[in-house]
C-alpha positions as CSV (number, residue, x, y, z in Angstrom):
1,X,-19.0,-5.2,3.8
2,X,-15.5,-4.6,5.2
3,X,-13.6,-1.8,3.5
4,X,-10.0,-1.2,4.6
5,X,-8.7,-3.9,6.9
6,X,-5.2,-2.6,7.6
7,X,-2.3,-0.7,6.3
8,X,-0.6,-2.7,3.5
9,X,2.2,-0.3,2.9
10,X,3.7,3.1,3.3
11,X,5.5,4.6,0.3
12,X,7.4,7.8,0.2
13,X,9.8,9.8,-2.0
14,X,13.5,9.9,-1.1
15,X,16.4,11.7,-2.7
16,X,18.4,8.5,-2.3
17,X,16.3,5.4,-1.6
18,X,19.4,3.1,-1.3
19,X,20.9,5.4,1.4
20,X,17.6,5.7,3.1
21,X,17.1,2.0,3.3
22,X,20.7,1.6,4.7
23,X,20.0,4.4,7.3
24,X,16.8,2.6,8.5
25,X,18.6,-0.8,8.5
26,X,21.5,0.6,10.6
27,X,19.7,2.8,13.0
28,X,16.3,1.2,13.4
29,X,17.1,-2.4,12.5
30,X,14.9,-2.7,9.4
31,X,15.5,-5.9,7.4
32,X,15.7,-4.2,4.0
33,X,15.9,-5.6,0.5
34,X,15.6,-4.0,-3.0
35,X,12.0,-2.9,-2.3
36,X,12.3,-1.7,1.3
37,X,11.2,-3.7,4.3
38,X,8.3,-5.9,5.3
39,X,6.7,-6.2,8.7
40,X,4.6,-9.3,9.6
41,X,1.8,-9.0,12.1
42,X,-1.1,-11.0,13.4
43,X,-4.7,-10.0,13.3
44,X,-6.4,-9.3,16.7
45,X,-9.6,-11.1,15.8
46,X,-7.7,-14.1,14.5
47,X,-4.2,-14.5,15.9
48,X,-3.5,-17.5,13.7
49,X,-3.7,-15.2,10.6
50,X,-0.6,-13.2,9.7
51,X,-0.3,-10.3,7.3
52,X,2.4,-8.0,6.0
53,X,2.9,-4.3,5.8
54,X,5.6,-3.0,3.6
55,X,7.7,0.2,3.8
56,X,9.2,1.5,0.6
57,X,11.2,4.6,-0.3
58,X,10.8,5.6,-4.0
59,X,13.1,7.8,-6.1
60,X,12.3,11.5,-5.8
61,X,11.2,11.7,-9.5
62,X,8.8,8.7,-9.4
63,X,5.6,9.2,-11.3
64,X,3.9,6.4,-9.4
65,X,2.2,8.7,-7.0
66,X,0.6,10.9,-9.7
67,X,-1.7,12.6,-10.1
68,X,-1.1,13.4,-6.4
69,X,1.6,16.0,-5.9
70,X,2.3,14.6,-2.4
71,X,5.6,12.9,-1.5
72,X,3.9,9.8,0.0
73,X,1.2,7.2,-0.8
74,X,-0.5,4.8,1.6
75,X,-1.6,1.3,0.6
76,X,-4.6,-0.1,2.4
77,X,-5.4,-3.8,2.6
78,X,-9.0,-4.5,1.5
79,X,-11.3,-7.4,1.1
80,X,-13.4,-8.0,-2.1
81,X,-11.8,-5.2,-4.1
82,X,-14.3,-5.6,-7.0
83,X,-17.3,-4.9,-4.8
84,X,-15.5,-2.1,-2.9
85,X,-14.7,-0.3,-6.2
86,X,-18.4,-0.4,-7.2
87,X,-19.4,1.1,-3.9
88,X,-16.7,3.8,-4.0
89,X,-17.8,4.8,-7.6
90,X,-21.5,5.0,-6.3
91,X,-20.2,7.3,-3.6
92,X,-18.5,9.5,-6.2
93,X,-14.9,8.6,-5.1
94,X,-12.5,9.2,-8.0
95,X,-11.2,5.8,-9.1
96,X,-8.0,6.4,-11.1
97,X,-7.6,3.1,-12.9
98,X,-8.9,-0.4,-13.5
99,X,-8.2,-3.2,-11.0
100,X,-4.9,-4.8,-11.9
101,X,-4.2,-8.4,-10.9
102,X,-0.8,-9.9,-10.2
103,X,0.5,-13.0,-8.5
104,X,0.8,-10.8,-5.3
105,X,-2.7,-9.4,-5.4
106,X,-5.2,-7.1,-6.9
107,X,-4.6,-3.3,-6.9
108,X,-6.6,-0.1,-7.7
109,X,-5.9,3.5,-7.0
110,X,-8.2,6.2,-5.8
111,X,-7.9,9.9,-4.7
112,X,-9.0,11.1,-1.3
113,X,-10.7,14.4,-0.6
114,X,-7.2,16.1,-0.3
115,X,-5.9,14.7,-3.6
116,X,-3.8,12.0,-2.0
117,X,-3.4,9.0,-4.1
118,X,-4.4,5.9,-2.2
119,X,-3.5,2.3,-3.3
120,X,-6.0,-0.4,-2.4
121,X,-4.7,-3.9,-2.3
122,X,-6.5,-7.3,-1.9
123,X,-3.9,-10.0,-1.1
124,X,-4.1,-13.1,-3.3
125,X,-4.4,-15.5,-0.4
126,X,-4.3,-15.6,3.4
127,X,-0.7,-14.6,4.4
128,X,-0.7,-17.5,6.9
C-alpha cells in the first residue's frame, strides 16, 4: 500500500499573510491568490498525470495547527486515506480527527513523533 505520494502543501504562520503573499509575488514570481499559491507538477512515473502543491501563509494567531505549537504544518498527498488511517492507528500513530470529505478531497490530521501536526490529503480525482 502506498502511503505519502508527495507534498500537497506547505502552511506556515505569518505576522502579515497579505504582505507575505505580495513579497513572494514580487520577489519570487509566485502567482498568489487569497489562499497563497499553487504549483502544478507532473509525476515521474506517469508524466501525463499532473498534481498540485499549495503554499499558504496563515495568520499568526491561527488555531489550525493545534495541538502542535509549531509555526508550520505540512500536507502530504496520500492514496486510500481510509485504509491508511486504519494502518496508522494500528501503528499507534495519534490520529487527531475523523476523515473529513469536501469537494476538493478527503483530509485527516495526525501528529508525528515531534508533535508536529501533519495533514493528510487524498485528492478527489486525478488532477489531470
